[in-house]
N, C-alpha and C positions, 0 to 999 in steps of 0.2 A: 504493498499500500505506499502510496506517495505521502511523503509530509505535507501537512498542512502548512498553507501560507501564513505567517504571522501578519496581523493586523497592522498598518504603519499608524501609530499613534503620533499625532502631533508633528506631521510633517505636510501638513496643508499650508496653503498660502495665508489664511488667517491666523494659523499659530505663528508663523514668522513675524506677522504684523504685530501679534501680542508681546512677543518676545523683544521686538525692537521698540515698542512704544510703552511697554508697561514700567522700565526705569525711568521714564519722564515722570511719571508719578499719575498718570491718566488711569482711571479705572477700567477694567476689563468690558464693562457693559457700556461704557462712554466710547471705548474704542471699535467694539462690534457694532452699535448702531450707527456710528459715523462711516464706517466702512459699507454697511448695508446702505446708508442712504446715497453713499457715492456710486455702490453697484447698480441701484436703482436709476439713477441719473444718467451715467454711462451703460454703454454695451457692458457686460461681463468680462469680456477678454480686453477690451481697450481699458475699462477702468482698472482692472488687476495693473495693467502696463503703467498707468498713470500715476497709481498708488505706490507702486514698487520703485518707480523710476528716480524720483529725489529722495531716497531713504525716508519713506513714507510723509516727506513733507507735506503733501497736499492733505492729508489725514491730519497732520499737527495743526496746520492751515486753519482748517475746517473747525476742530474742536477748539481752537482758541478764538475764532470769530463767533462761535454759539456762546462761549463762555463770556465773551465780550458784550454780545448782544444781551444775553442775560443779566448782566451786570448793569447796563443801562436801564433795562425794564425796572430792575429794583431800585436804582437810584430815582426814574422818574417817578415810580409809585410813593417814594417816600418824600419827594420834595414837590413844591408846587412854588408857582408864581403868583402873587396876588396884583402886583401892578408892574408892567414894562419899566425895566430900568432899577428896579429894587432887587437886594439880594434874594435868593433862595431862602425861605424858612423851612427847617425840617418838622416834619409830622411827627415820626418816630424814626429810630435807630436801630433797625433789626440786626441781629449777630452776623449776618451774611452781609449787609452793607458794611458793618466795620471792618470785616475783613478785606472786603474788595475795594476800600476806600482809597488806595494807591494806585489804582489802574489808571 
């Protein structure tokens, strides 16, 4: 009887992307969801070429842009303008805003 083929675990493109991007501090869920979004936008083969081309720089840029947009939304939710020309007045300071204050 011929020996069974062993399953190749961890040798997929997504695994390589996770290995490259986890040291940057991004969560596994964030990386996977961003890659899935990019795969939906582009054709699968073309998307993987674009994703892997610049050492996953497209994924990093997409994640950082999403985080920046989220920080803007939090900022806009916490501050409001009463009159043009006056400074912004805080409504409240959630912990996420204090953490993202220096963006």
